[in-house]
C-alpha positions in Angstrom: 116.8 88.7 83.5 116.8 87.5 87.0 119.3 86.4 89.7 119.2 84.2 92.8 120.8 85.8 95.7 121.6 84.7 99.3 121.3 86.9 102.3 120.2 86.4 105.9 120.3 82.6 105.5 117.7 82.6 102.8 117.7 82.6 98.9 115.7 85.1 96.9 114.9 85.1 93.2 115.0 88.8 92.1 114.6 90.9 89.0 115.2 94.6 88.4 112.4 96.6 90.1 111.5 93.9 92.6 111.0 94.9 96.2 111.9 92.1 98.7 111.7 91.7 102.5 115.0 90.5 103.9 116.5 90.0 107.4 117.5 93.3 108.9 120.6 94.9 107.2 122.5 97.9 108.4 121.6 101.2 106.8 119.0 103.9 106.4 116.2 104.3 103.8 117.6 105.7 100.6 121.0 104.1 100.9 122.3 101.7 98.3 123.8 98.2 99.0 125.3 95.3 97.1 124.6 91.6 97.3 127.8 89.8 96.2 126.5 86.3 97.1 124.9 85.7 93.7 124.2 82.0 93.3 122.7 82.0 89.7 121.9 84.3 86.9 119.6 84.0 83.9 120.0 86.5 81.0 120.2 86.5 77.2 123.4 84.4 77.4 121.5 81.6 79.2 121.2 80.3 82.8 124.5 80.3 84.7 125.0 78.6 88.1 127.9 79.3 90.5 129.9 76.8 92.5 128.7 78.0 95.0 128.7 81.7 93.9 129.2 83.3 90.5 132.5 85.2 90.3 132.1 88.9 89.5 128.3 88.9 89.7 126.7 91.6 91.8 123.1 92.6 92.5 122.6 96.2 93.6 119.6 97.4 95.6 118.3 100.5 97.5 116.9 100.3 101.0 113.2 101.4 100.9 112.4 100.9 104.5 113.4 99.5 107.9 110.6 98.1 110.1 109.2 95.3 112.1 106.7 92.6 111.1 103.4 92.0 112.8 103.6 90.7 116.4 103.4 86.9 116.9 102.4 85.4 120.3 104.6 82.7 121.7 102.6 80.8 124.4 104.2 77.9 126.4 102.0 75.6 128.4 102.5 72.4 130.4 99.3 70.6 131.4 98.6 70.1 135.0 101.7 71.9 136.3 100.5 75.5 136.3 103.2 76.6 133.9 102.3 79.2 131.4 104.5 81.8 129.6 103.1 84.4 127.1 105.6 86.4 125.1 105.4 88.5 121.9 107.9 88.9 119.2 108.3 91.3 116.3 111.0 90.3 113.8 112.9 93.3 112.3 113.2 93.5 108.4 114.6 95.6 105.7 112.6 96.3 102.5 115.0 96.4 99.5 114.3 97.6 95.9 116.5 95.8 93.3 118.1 98.5 90.9 120.8 96.6 88.9 122.0 93.1 88.2 125.6 92.8 86.8 126.8 89.3 85.7 
């Protein structure tokens, strides 16, 4: 059984027990949360797709960790003009373990 959920402007294919990295969500490690934007579900009844979401379908998860990804360097440069800008960025994320899929 798996589901396709939408969160943070992205779509994820999840099954029970999966751990996914999503855009930062509010909450502390150990708290539970629900994803109600379920786009599709595949189970023993077959594959069902919402229009755009499935009514009554919920995916439950537990926050494992809040963190930041590795630093990326953003370097801007214009030739022959003496313009250089160096910046770093670390994107925050939330690691979520999927505990239950209800459809």
